[in-house]
Each structure stands twice: as C-alpha cells, then as structure tokens.
N, C-alpha and C positions, 0 to 999 in steps of 0.2 A: 498482525495475526500470525500465530505460531503453528508451524507445521504438525506439532503434536498436541494441539489444543491448549497450549500455554502452559504445559508441563514439561519440566526438564530443559537442558541447554539446547540451543538451536544446532542441528547438525551442520558440520561444516565440510560437507561432501563436495562433489564436483559442482561447478556453477550450473544453476537451472534458469531457464528464461522464465521470468514471471511477467505477466500481463496484469495491468492494474485498470480499474474503472471506478467511477463513483456515480451512484443514482441518487435522485432526490435533490435536496437544497445544497447549493455549492458545486464545486467541481475539483478536477484534479489540477494541481499547479505543476507538479513535476515528480520524477522519481530518481532515486539514487542508490547506490550500493555501498558507500563507505570506502570504496577503493581510491586512494589519492592519485592513482595512475590513470583512472578511467577518465577518458575526455569525451565520451558520447554525449549527445544531446540530453539534457535533464527533462525536456519538455515532451518526450516520446512516452507513451503509456506503457512501455516495456522496459525491463532491465535484467540483466543476469545477476544472479547473486553473488555476493562476494564473501567468503567465509560464512556461507549459509544465510546471509542476511541481505535485505533490500528494503527501501524505504519509500514510502508515497507521502507527498506533501499535499494537503487539501487547502483549497481556497477558503476565505471566510464566506459563510452564507449571507445572502441578502435578505433572506426572509425566514421566519421560524418554519419548522417541519422536520423532517427526518432525512438523515444522509446516511447512504449505505456504501461504504468503500468495499471493493471486492479485488480478490487477487486470486489468479490461477497459474498453475505451473504443471508441465508434464509429470505424471507420476504422483502427484498430490491431489487430494480432495480440494475442490474450490472453497475459498474462504470468504466470508462476508461478515460484516459487523454493523449493525444498526445503531447510529448515534442520534440522540435527540439535538435539535438545534433551537435555541431560544434567542429571544431578543437580549440585548445587554442589560436591561432593567428587569427582568423576569427571573 
C-alpha cells in the first residue's frame, strides 16, 4: 500500500510507526522494514518505516474468501486492500 495511492516514489522522510492488521481469510505472520540493523520482533503488528518503507507478510489462507490487509500511520490516511482468496485448483 503506497502513501500516495501507488503513484510516484515512496517518500523517505523520518520514520513513521505503522500498525498492520488483516481481516478475513488468513492472518498476519510478521512485519519488517528492510533495515539490516533492526532487531525488533517481526511478529508484532507494528513497525517503524525505514527509508519510507515497511512490509507485512500474510499467512496462507485455509479457506476461500476475502482477505483485507490494513495499514495505519500517524499523518497518513489508513490504507486497506481487499484480496480474493481461492483454493489452489480454482
């Protein structure tokens, strides 16, 4: 999810605390920021951005349906993305 709606480079300003969540089928495995020196837990649902970026890793869904990852950060609009979940053979 891009802070500018997917247009242009990601701004690399000061670190922002992002909170992540997942609704629907599946769950959140962990979060990261790409900083090789960052040793905080990957399993907390929050992370400070590094160079304007953070990453959420989702678990595989066990049933078909919809999955909605969300991200929020102070000063930015909340972001959500609805993803369809299908079985392997569909």
